[in-house]
Residue frames relative to the residue before (quaternion, step in Angstrom):
aa qw qx qy qz dx dy dz
V 1.0000 0.0000 0.0000 0.0000 0.00 0.00 0.00
L 0.3338 -0.6944 0.5899 0.2416 3.55 -1.21 0.51
L 0.1693 -0.7816 0.5983 0.0501 3.54 -0.68 1.20
T 0.1030 -0.7694 0.6284 0.0496 3.57 -0.74 1.07
H 0.0602 0.8057 -0.5735 0.1355 3.54 -0.67 1.21
R 0.4386 -0.6779 0.5256 0.2680 3.58 -1.30 0.34
G 0.5397 -0.6309 0.4617 0.3123 3.55 -1.04 0.84
A 0.5247 -0.6597 0.4463 0.3003 3.57 -0.94 0.92
K 0.7630 0.3330 -0.1820 0.5233 3.58 0.99 -0.80
T 0.7665 0.4061 -0.2005 0.4554 3.58 0.84 -0.99
G 0.3323 -0.7430 0.5085 0.2810 3.56 1.09 -0.70
K 0.4662 0.6783 -0.4430 0.3556 3.59 1.29 0.03
E 0.4575 -0.6680 0.5163 0.2790 3.54 -1.10 0.77
R 0.0404 -0.7862 0.6162 -0.0223 3.53 -0.98 0.95
T 0.1868 -0.7633 0.6065 0.1213 3.55 -1.21 0.53
T 0.0632 -0.8028 0.5921 -0.0297 3.54 -0.85 1.08
P 0.3083 -0.7322 0.5697 0.2104 3.64 -0.82 0.91
L 0.0220 0.8123 -0.5792 0.0655 3.58 -0.86 0.99
A 0.4833 -0.5802 0.5559 0.3475 3.53 -1.32 0.38
Y 0.0001 0.8010 -0.5978 0.0319 3.57 -1.12 0.65
F 0.0670 -0.7318 0.6626 0.1448 3.48 -1.41 0.00
T 0.4070 -0.7143 0.5129 0.2472 3.54 -1.21 0.34
D 0.1150 -0.7306 0.6698 0.0665 3.49 -1.35 0.55
G 0.7689 -0.1415 0.0420 0.6221 3.55 0.09 1.31
D 0.7969 -0.2171 0.1948 0.5290 3.59 -0.78 -1.04
D 0.5891 0.5991 -0.3592 0.4061 3.59 1.26 -0.28
V 0.2711 -0.7095 0.6259 0.1771 3.53 -1.26 0.59
V 0.1883 -0.8033 0.5617 0.0607 3.57 -0.78 1.09
L 0.0957 -0.7834 0.6141 -0.0013 3.53 -0.90 1.10
I 0.2308 -0.7650 0.5883 0.1244 3.57 -1.04 0.80
A 0.2753 -0.7927 0.5294 0.1243 3.58 -0.59 1.19
S 0.1070 0.8639 -0.4820 0.0997 3.55 0.78 1.09
A 0.0996 -0.8053 0.5680 0.1376 3.60 0.96 -0.84
G 0.6285 -0.5770 0.3288 0.4049 3.58 1.06 0.74
G 0.6620 -0.5082 0.3024 0.4606 3.56 1.23 0.39
A 0.3123 0.7600 -0.5080 0.2584 3.60 1.23 0.36
P 0.6033 -0.6007 0.3825 0.3591 3.60 -1.16 0.48
R 0.7443 0.3293 -0.2056 0.5434 3.62 1.23 -0.34
H 0.5819 -0.5583 0.4587 0.3732 3.53 -1.25 0.48
P 0.5352 -0.6124 0.4585 0.3581 3.60 -1.10 0.57
A 0.6376 -0.5527 0.3808 0.3781 3.57 -1.18 0.60
W 0.6260 0.5468 -0.3636 0.4206 3.62 0.94 -0.76
Y 0.6220 0.5445 -0.3476 0.4424 3.60 1.03 -0.72
R 0.6604 0.4946 -0.3129 0.4705 3.60 0.86 -0.90
N 0.6429 0.5250 -0.3183 0.4580 3.58 1.00 -0.81
V 0.6892 0.4845 -0.2821 0.4590 3.58 0.88 -0.95
M 0.6418 0.5049 -0.3383 0.4676 3.60 1.00 -0.68
A 0.6728 0.4762 -0.2920 0.4851 3.60 1.09 -0.66
N 0.7857 0.1222 -0.0246 0.6059 3.58 1.11 -0.80
P 0.1164 -0.8777 0.4610 0.0593 3.61 0.32 1.23
E 0.5499 0.5664 -0.4218 0.4459 3.61 1.21 -0.05
V 0.0673 0.8144 -0.5643 0.1174 3.58 -0.45 1.26
Q 0.2848 -0.6940 0.6151 0.2425 3.51 -1.40 0.00
L 0.1122 -0.7729 0.6223 0.0538 3.54 -1.11 0.76
W 0.0187 -0.7964 0.6037 -0.0299 3.55 -0.97 0.95
S 0.1329 0.7661 -0.6197 0.1064 3.54 -0.99 0.93
K 0.8521 0.0210 -0.0470 0.5209 3.55 -0.92 0.96
G 0.7218 -0.4726 0.2439 0.4430 3.56 0.96 0.91
R 0.6871 0.4153 -0.2830 0.5247 3.59 1.25 0.10
G 0.2991 0.7578 -0.5491 0.1862 3.53 -1.15 0.53
G 0.0088 -0.8040 0.5944 0.0167 3.49 -1.27 -0.35
R 0.7107 -0.4382 0.3503 0.4245 3.51 -1.33 -0.42
Y 0.0448 -0.7800 0.6238 -0.0208 3.52 -1.10 0.90
R 0.2569 -0.7069 0.6279 0.2001 3.52 -1.34 0.30
A 0.2485 -0.8073 0.5272 0.0927 3.56 -0.73 1.13
H 0.0503 0.7523 -0.6568 -0.0109 3.52 -1.30 0.52
E 0.4719 -0.6485 0.5095 0.3117 3.54 -1.22 0.46
A 0.4190 -0.6989 0.5243 0.2472 3.55 -0.87 0.99
E 0.0793 -0.7871 0.6115 0.0173 3.55 -1.06 0.82
A 0.8484 0.2194 -0.1401 0.4609 3.54 -1.39 0.24
Q 0.8588 -0.0641 0.0577 0.5049 3.59 -0.90 -0.95
E 0.6105 0.5418 -0.3583 0.4532 3.58 1.03 -0.73
R 0.6690 0.4939 -0.3071 0.4628 3.59 0.89 -0.89
A 0.6475 0.5280 -0.3251 0.4431 3.59 0.89 -0.91
R 0.6685 0.4956 -0.2984 0.4675 3.59 0.91 -0.89
L 0.7103 0.4513 -0.2662 0.4700 3.59 0.86 -0.94
W 0.6022 0.5421 -0.3646 0.4588 3.62 1.07 -0.63
K 0.6251 0.5270 -0.3320 0.4704 3.60 1.02 -0.78
L 0.6514 0.4982 -0.3107 0.4805 3.59 0.94 -0.87
A 0.6486 0.5314 -0.3182 0.4424 3.58 0.97 -0.87
T 0.7136 0.4414 -0.2683 0.4733 3.60 0.85 -0.91
D 0.5812 0.5288 -0.3748 0.4921 3.59 1.22 -0.37
Y 0.6492 0.5225 -0.2932 0.4685 3.58 1.04 -0.90
Y 0.7942 -0.0342 0.0709 0.6025 3.57 0.92 -0.98
P 0.3185 -0.7926 0.4889 0.1770 3.61 -0.16 1.25
G 0.5302 0.6484 -0.3987 0.3734 3.60 1.18 -0.40
F 0.5549 0.6121 -0.3993 0.3975 3.60 1.13 -0.51
A 0.6259 0.5297 -0.3408 0.4599 3.60 1.04 -0.71
R 0.6461 0.4976 -0.3184 0.4833 3.61 1.01 -0.77
Y 0.6192 0.5380 -0.3411 0.4591 3.59 1.04 -0.74
Q 0.6402 0.5192 -0.3341 0.4571 3.59 1.01 -0.77
E 0.6198 0.5296 -0.3423 0.4671 3.58 1.03 -0.73
R 0.6658 0.5017 -0.2948 0.4670 3.59 0.94 -0.89
A 0.6601 0.5287 -0.3022 0.4399 3.56 1.01 -0.85
S 0.2853 -0.8052 0.4745 0.2125 3.55 1.33 -0.30
E 0.8574 -0.0593 0.0530 0.5085 3.60 -0.55 -1.10
R 0.5742 0.5723 -0.3919 0.4350 3.62 1.21 -0.25
R 0.2734 -0.7449 0.5844 0.1699 3.57 -0.69 1.07
I 0.3910 -0.7309 0.5102 0.2292 3.56 -0.66 1.11
P 0.3719 -0.7549 0.4970 0.2116 3.59 -0.68 1.07
V 0.2378 -0.7034 0.6536 0.1465 3.49 -1.29 0.67
V 0.1218 -0.8146 0.5669 0.0185 3.57 -0.58 1.20
V 0.1702 -0.7838 0.5946 0.0562 3.54 -0.81 1.10
C 0.1157 -0.7827 0.6107 0.0332 3.56 -0.80 1.07
S 0.1111 -0.8020 0.5868 0.0127 3.55 -0.61 1.22
P 0.5617 -0.6001 0.4336 0.3693 3.60 -0.97 0.78
S 0.3705 -0.7623 0.4903 0.2030 3.57 -0.85 0.97
G 0.4361 -0.7513 0.4208 0.2614 3.58 1.23 -0.22
D 0.6785 0.4451 -0.3373 0.4772 3.62 1.18 0.24
């Protein structure tokens, strides 16, 4: 999916290609950065400016993002690692950094 987001500091619009999966109408993104010690820049931008656009296969629109927590995160993390087992290896590499699970829900406008 192509994620269009605003820079946390600059406010500039940026577009980042990401792997994704869906959960009902929601689009789920994993901020793994391949297991790097820091969160990816797109994650920091989305947490600062949660109004985003997502586009895939010529379709898309406006979404509002939030970080999954507690039971929602556990359920979606399981789906993510079933979808792509590499996410579990990325978490091992990330060590103490908990890889965020970002849920993007259609904003309806």
